[in-house]
C-alpha positions in Angstrom: 26.5 3.4 12.1 27.8 1.7 15.6 25.0 -0.7 15.7 26.1 -3.9 13.6 23.0 -3.7 11.5 23.0 -4.7 8.1 23.2 -2.8 5.4 21.2 0.4 5.0 18.9 0.7 1.7 18.6 4.0 0.1 15.0 3.8 -0.6 11.8 3.6 1.6 11.8 4.7 4.5 10.7 2.6 7.7 8.3 3.7 11.0 8.1 1.8 14.4 4.9 0.5 15.7 3.8 2.8 18.9 2.9 -0.2 21.7 1.2 -0.1 25.1 3.5 1.5 27.6 5.1 -1.4 29.6 5.1 -1.0 33.0 8.9 -2.5 33.7 9.5 0.6 31.2 7.7 3.2 32.6 9.6 1.5 36.0 13.3 2.6 34.4 12.1 5.5 33.6 11.9 6.7 37.1 8.8 8.8 36.3 6.2 7.0 37.4 3.3 9.0 37.4 4.4 10.9 34.3 2.3 13.6 32.5 2.8 12.1 29.1 3.9 8.5 27.8 4.5 6.5 24.8 6.5 3.6 23.6 7.5 2.7 20.3 8.9 -0.8 19.0 10.9 -2.3 16.0 12.5 -6.0 15.4 16.4 -5.2 14.2 16.2 -7.6 11.7 18.8 -9.7 13.1 21.5 -7.1 14.0 22.7 -6.9 17.8 23.9 -4.3 19.8 23.5 -2.5 23.5 21.5 -0.3 24.2 23.2 2.9 24.1 24.3 2.0 20.3 20.5 2.2 19.3 20.3 5.4 20.9 23.2 6.9 19.5 22.0 5.2 16.0 18.2 6.3 16.5 19.7 10.3 17.2 23.4 10.5 16.2 22.6 8.4 12.9 19.8 9.7 12.3 19.8 11.4 8.3 20.9 14.3 8.4 17.7 16.5 7.7 16.1 15.3 10.8 19.1 15.2 12.9 19.2 18.8 11.9 15.7 19.6 13.2 16.3 17.9 16.3 19.3 20.0 17.4 17.8 23.2 16.3 14.2 22.7 17.5 14.9 21.7 21.2 17.1 24.4 22.0 13.5 26.8 20.7 11.8 25.2 23.4 14.3 26.4 26.2 16.4 22.8 25.9 20.0 23.6 26.6 21.8 20.1 25.1 24.9 19.0 26.3 28.0 18.2 24.0 25.9 16.6 20.7 28.8 13.7 20.8 30.8 12.8 23.6 30.5 10.2 25.8 27.9 10.5 29.2 25.9 12.1 25.6 23.6 11.3 23.1 23.5 14.2 20.6 22.9 16.4 23.6 20.7 14.4 26.0 22.5 13.5 29.4 22.6 9.6 30.0 21.2 9.0 33.8 21.5 5.5 32.9 23.2 3.0 30.9 23.2 -1.2 31.1 24.1 -3.5 28.3 20.0 -3.6 27.4 18.8 -0.3 28.9 19.9 3.4 28.6 17.7 6.2 29.9 18.4 10.0 28.1 17.0 12.9 30.2 16.5 16.5 28.8 15.0 19.6 30.6 13.6 22.6 29.3 13.3 26.2 31.1 9.8 26.2 30.2 9.0 23.6 32.9 9.4 19.9 30.8 11.6 17.4 31.6 12.0 14.4 29.2 13.1 11.0 29.6 13.4 8.5 26.8 13.8 5.0 27.6 15.8 2.4 24.9 15.3 -1.2 25.6 17.1 -3.9 23.5 15.4 -7.0 24.1 15.8 -10.2 21.9 15.2 -9.3 18.2 13.8 -5.7 18.7 14.7 -2.1 20.2 11.7 -0.3 22.5 11.9 3.6 22.9 9.3 5.0 25.6 9.1 8.5 26.5 8.1 9.8 29.7 7.6 13.6 30.4 6.8 15.4 33.4 5.6 19.1 33.1 5.4 21.9 35.5 3.1 24.1 35.5 0.7 25.6 32.3 3.8 26.8 30.3 5.1 23.4 30.3 1.9 21.5 30.0 0.8 23.6 27.2 4.0 23.2 25.0 4.5 19.9 25.7 0.7 19.1 24.2 1.5 21.7 21.6 5.0 19.2 20.4 3.4 15.5 21.6 1.9 15.0 17.7 5.0 15.9 16.4 7.6 14.1 19.0 5.2 10.8 18.2 6.3 10.9 14.5 9.6 12.2 14.9 10.1 9.2 17.7 8.9 6.4 15.3 10.9 7.6 12.2 14.0 7.8 14.2 14.0 4.4 15.7 12.1 3.0 12.2 15.3 4.2 10.3 18.0 3.0 13.1 16.7 -0.3 12.9 15.9 -1.0 9.0 
């Protein structure tokens, strides 16, 4: 794991809590008028790390089945991933902003969906906000079909990274 986190246990799963989308996180996304937005938060249990380290823990250190599901599913929706494990990318998502306390990741779909995920490390918690812009009917239909699964996956990714 890339974050200085406590020893992981092998039993039980952890889920992050859905919280209201904060104005400052929305501003960081640079999608002030997103078609969709959600936000999840989890305590770190005293572990520390930069926002980019937490993003890598969420996506790159996710349980192998979940990570495989993500990497194989995104291209089905027209997402062209970048390098999976490279500087400037987190599991194929392009880093558009990186600072110690915040990282912004982005992917675009050929179907007209642009997604930005804002990971913010503040005090003893990590927040992950998702902001989506949809172009056209196909993009909207695609996102709203995927949104319920997305919410479960984001809660699990953040929960697992912070346990």
